[in-house]
N, C-alpha and C positions, 0 to 999 in steps of 0.2 A: 791314498796319495791326495794331497789337496788339489782341488781344481782351481785353475787360475782364473779370475774374473777379470774383465776389462769393462771400462766404462768410455764411451765415445761421445763427443759433443760437437754439434755443429751450430754455432752461434752467429746470428745477424744482429743488426741494430734493434729489431722489434722482437724476435723470438729466438730462444735456444732449444734445439732438439737434443736430447739425450738418449743413448742406448746401452743398456746393460746386457753384457753377454757373459752367461754362467752355464757351464757344462752343455753348450750348444744352445741354450735357450735364450731368446732375446726378449727384452722388456723396454718399452719406450716411455719418455717423460717428456714434459715441456715446461720451460720457465720463460720469464720475459728475457728480452735480448740483453747481452752484456757487451757494452762498448767502453773502452778506456777514455774515449773522447768526451764522453757524457756523464761518466760515473766515477766516483772515488774507490779506492781499494776497499774501504769500509762499505760502500754501497754494493760492491760486487760480492763481498762476503754475506751480506745481509740477504741478498737475492738467493744465493746458494743455500744458505742456512734455512730460511723460511719457505722458500718455494721447492726445494728439492730434498735436502737432508731430513728436515723435520718431518716431512711426509713419508720418507723412505729412508730411515736410520741405517739400514743394512749397507747403503751404498758407501758408507765410510770404511767398510772392509774391503773395497775392491783393491786388486794388486796394481793395476795400471790404469791411468786416466789419459786419454788423448783429446786434447781440446783444441779446436780450430775456431777462430773467431775474427770478427771484423776489427780493423784497426791495429792488428798485431804484426804487421810488417815492420813496424818502428820498433827496435829492440827494447827501448825503454817501456813501451806500452806491453810488450810481451812479457817482460819482467814483472811488471805491476800485476798483471793478470795471473801469472804463475804463482807469485807470492800470495795473492788472495786465495787462490786455490789451495795452495799447500797450507795455508793456515786453517783451513777447514778439513782437508784430506790429508792429515799429518801422517798417515802410514802408507801412503800410496806413491808409487812412482808416476810422476806427472810429466808429460810432453805437451808443450804448447806451441802452436803454429798458427799462421794467419789463414783465413777463410779461403783464400785463393788457392793456396796448396790443399786445402780440405777438398775444395772443388775438383781440382786437378787430379788428386789421388782416387776420390770418390767416382768420378766420371771415366777417367781414363785408365786407372789402374797403374800398370807400368807400360803403357803405350803412349806415343806421342799425340798431341793435339793442342788445338787453340780453344783455351777454356775461358769463359765469360760468367760472370755473376750479375743477374739482374734481379735484385731485390729491393729493400728500402733504398739501398745505394747500388753503384755498379762498378765493375772492375774487370779486367781481362789479362791473359798472359799467354805465352807459348810455353808448354811443358814438353819436355823431351823423353818423358817416360820415367825419369828419375828425379829432375829438379826443374824449377822454373828458370828458363834460360833468359826470356825477355818479358817485361812487364811494362805496360803503358799506364803509369799510375793515373788514378782519377783524382779530381781536384775537390771532392766532397760536394755536398748538396748545393752550396751557394754558387760555385763557380762551374761545377761540372755535374757528374754523376748522370750523364746522358742515358736515357732508356730505363732509368730506375723508377720505382715507385715514387720517390721524392721529386724526381724530375717531372714525371707525368702529371703528379698531383699539382705541382706548381703550375704547370701549363693550363690544367684544367681550371684552377683558381683564377688565373689571368684572364681566361675567356669570360668567366662568371663576373669578375670585378670590372672588367672592360664592357660588360653588357653585350657580349658577343653571342649569348645563347638565344635560341628562338624561344618562343613562349612556352612550348612544350617542355623543352630541356630545362629552362628556368624553373618552371613548376615542380618538375621532378627533383631538382636539386634542392630548392627550398623545402619541399616536403620531407626529404630524407635527412638533411642536416640542420635546418631551422637555426642558421647561424647568420650573424651580421657581419657587415664590412669590417667594423671596428673589432669585432671578436676574431675574425681571421687574421687581421694585421697584428693584434695582440698576441695571438699564438705564435705567429711566424717570427716577430721581431723581439718579442719581450719574454716569452716563455721558454724553458728548457725543452730539449728533444723536438726541435722544429722540424727535423727531417722525419721523424715518425708521424708527426702531425700532417705534413705535406703528403706522406705516402698513404695516409688512412683515407685519402679521397680517390685512391686507385680503383676501390671497389665500384665507384660510380661508373668508370669506364667500362668495367666488366658487365655491368647491369644494362648498359645502354649501347651495346655493340650494334652496329647497323646504321646508326645516325652518322651523317657525313661528317660532322664536326668532330665526333669521338674517333672515327675512323682515321680522320687526317691527324689528329693529335697522336694517336698511337703509332701511325706509320712514320710521321715526322720525328717523334721522340726516339723510336728504336733505330731509325735510319741514321739519326744523329750519332747513335752509338756506334753502328757500323763504320760511319765516315770518319769519326775522330778516334776511334780505337782499333777495330778489327782490320781497317785498311792499312795500319801502321805495321803490321806483320806480314812480311812476304809469304810466311808459312801458312797464311789464310787461304792461299790458292793451292797448296799442295797437301794440306792436312785437314782432317775433320774439325768442324766447329762444335764445341759442346757447350751447353748452357744449363746454369743452375740458378734457382731462385723463384720466389712466388710470382714475380712479374714475367719473368721468361716462360714459366709453365702456363700461366693464365692467357698469354698472349703468343703461344707458340706458333699459331697459324700466321701471324703477321712475320715472325722469324723465318718460318718456311718460305713464305713468298719472297721475302728480301734475299734469302740465300739462293732460291731458283732464280731470281732477277739478276743476281750478280754472279751465277754460276760458281757458287761456293758450295762445298761438300758438307752437308748437315750431319752431324753425329747424333747424339741423344739430347733431350731436353727433360730435366727432372726438376721437381720442386725442392728437393733436398738431396745433397750427395751422402747423407748419413748411412744409408744402407750400403753404398759402395764402400765407404770408409770403414764400416764393420767388416766387410769382407776383405778389405786390405789389410787391416790389423789383425784379422783373425786367421790369416793364412799360416 
């Protein structure tokens, strides 16, 4: 009897995590992020071909592919990514869904909860255990994405460019990035993938925990997410709050403190919902 193989993907703007499940064994891979807002169908196919299939040709034989990605709440974007995947995985049954559903299924399984993603961008929803019932949509990294890597990175660059750093912090920033004001503005306003560029500065926040300016930036940025998004769900006071994403995981202590302050029930915080999604689809 032929063993059914499945491939599950969780994709953000910066990175895509893949997991192959075959005969009970799991194998993980990573490629750059896939986003319909910043990449064409041809570019998506090129990423999959060069970073995934060319290195692991056997993946073309998988029976089922479950892909969860950023920007796929819009039907046109979901179709674009599905078509790009189908052009590569021609013999595979493909299911495409947005990353918020991936986080909900990966963290909550078949139980209700308020689910948030804090990664390069941010998003949130109330999931009833079957479907997403409510979603307070984000506005992207220019107008929104509170609590995200792009948002926190933007706040950090504001402090730097407004000369708000003390001498110690400015020395550390200059030593780490060696970037000029003009180069920052060029990357933000003229080059593609500005959200990834902004989010790349979140690492400086991690490395300098304890500094009052860094702690203020983190607490203010994540509190903005609570205020503008989680407060909009009445279920936030009756259901657990679940968080996924690199920013949520890196600054989970800030999230925990805010949940305690506002008397909200904290569920789990994970870097990626991939393991939970594999369990969900492998049942």
